[in-house]
C-alpha positions in Angstrom: -9.9 16.9 3.1 -6.2 16.2 3.1 -6.7 12.4 2.7 -9.0 13.0 -0.3 -6.3 15.2 -1.9 -3.5 12.7 -1.2 -5.6 9.9 -2.7 -6.5 12.0 -5.7 -2.8 12.8 -6.4 -2.0 9.1 -6.1 -4.8 8.0 -8.5 -3.7 10.7 -11.0 -0.1 9.4 -10.8 -1.5 5.9 -11.5 -3.8 7.1 -14.3 -6.8 5.7 -12.4 -10.0 7.4 -11.4 -11.0 5.6 -8.2 -10.3 2.6 -5.9 -11.8 -0.7 -7.1 -14.8 -2.0 -5.3 -13.4 -5.5 -5.3 -13.2 -7.3 -1.9 -10.1 -9.3 -3.1 -7.5 -7.0 -1.6 -4.2 -8.4 -0.3 -3.9 -9.0 3.5 -2.3 -6.2 5.4 1.4 -6.5 6.5 2.2 -5.5 10.0 5.8 -4.6 11.0 6.5 -4.0 14.7 9.1 -1.5 16.0 11.6 -2.3 18.7 10.6 -0.6 22.1 11.3 3.1 21.8 10.8 6.5 23.4 8.5 7.7 20.6 5.7 5.2 21.5 5.7 3.9 18.0 4.3 0.4 18.0 3.9 -0.7 14.4 3.4 0.2 10.8 0.5 -1.5 8.9 0.8 -1.6 5.1 -2.3 -2.3 3.0 -2.5 -2.6 -0.7 -5.8 -1.4 -2.3 -6.5 -1.9 -6.0 -7.3 1.0 -8.2 -10.0 0.8 -10.9 -7.3 0.3 -13.6 -5.6 -2.6 -11.8 -2.8 -0.6 -10.2 -2.0 -0.8 -6.5 -2.3 1.9 -3.9 -0.2 1.6 -0.8 -1.9 2.8 2.4 0.4 3.0 5.4 -1.0 3.3 9.0 1.1 4.1 12.1 0.2 2.6 15.5 1.3 4.5 18.6 0.6 3.8 22.2 1.5 2.4 25.5 -0.1 0.2 28.2 -3.0 2.7 28.5 -4.1 2.4 24.9 -3.2 2.5 21.2 -4.0 4.9 18.4 -3.8 4.4 14.7 -3.2 7.2 12.2 -2.9 7.4 8.4 0.8 7.9 7.6 0.8 7.9 3.8 -1.1 7.0 0.6 1.1 6.4 -2.4 1.5 4.4 -5.7 2.8 0.9 -5.0 
């Protein structure tokens, strides 16, 4: 429910009503963290197009260690 609300706020800010159905989204950008005690591995930034041509930034955080990695949604915002 929280993700839907965050996306709704972002689309309202962009004056859009939904994400576009186009498959022509930009390739994700991956930025890796230096080794750290928080187990943060990387942030993945994805641009999705809204139905009015605006961009929505979706940020994912990757955490983990040698036993496995987990990805979580960090933020959805107007790009």
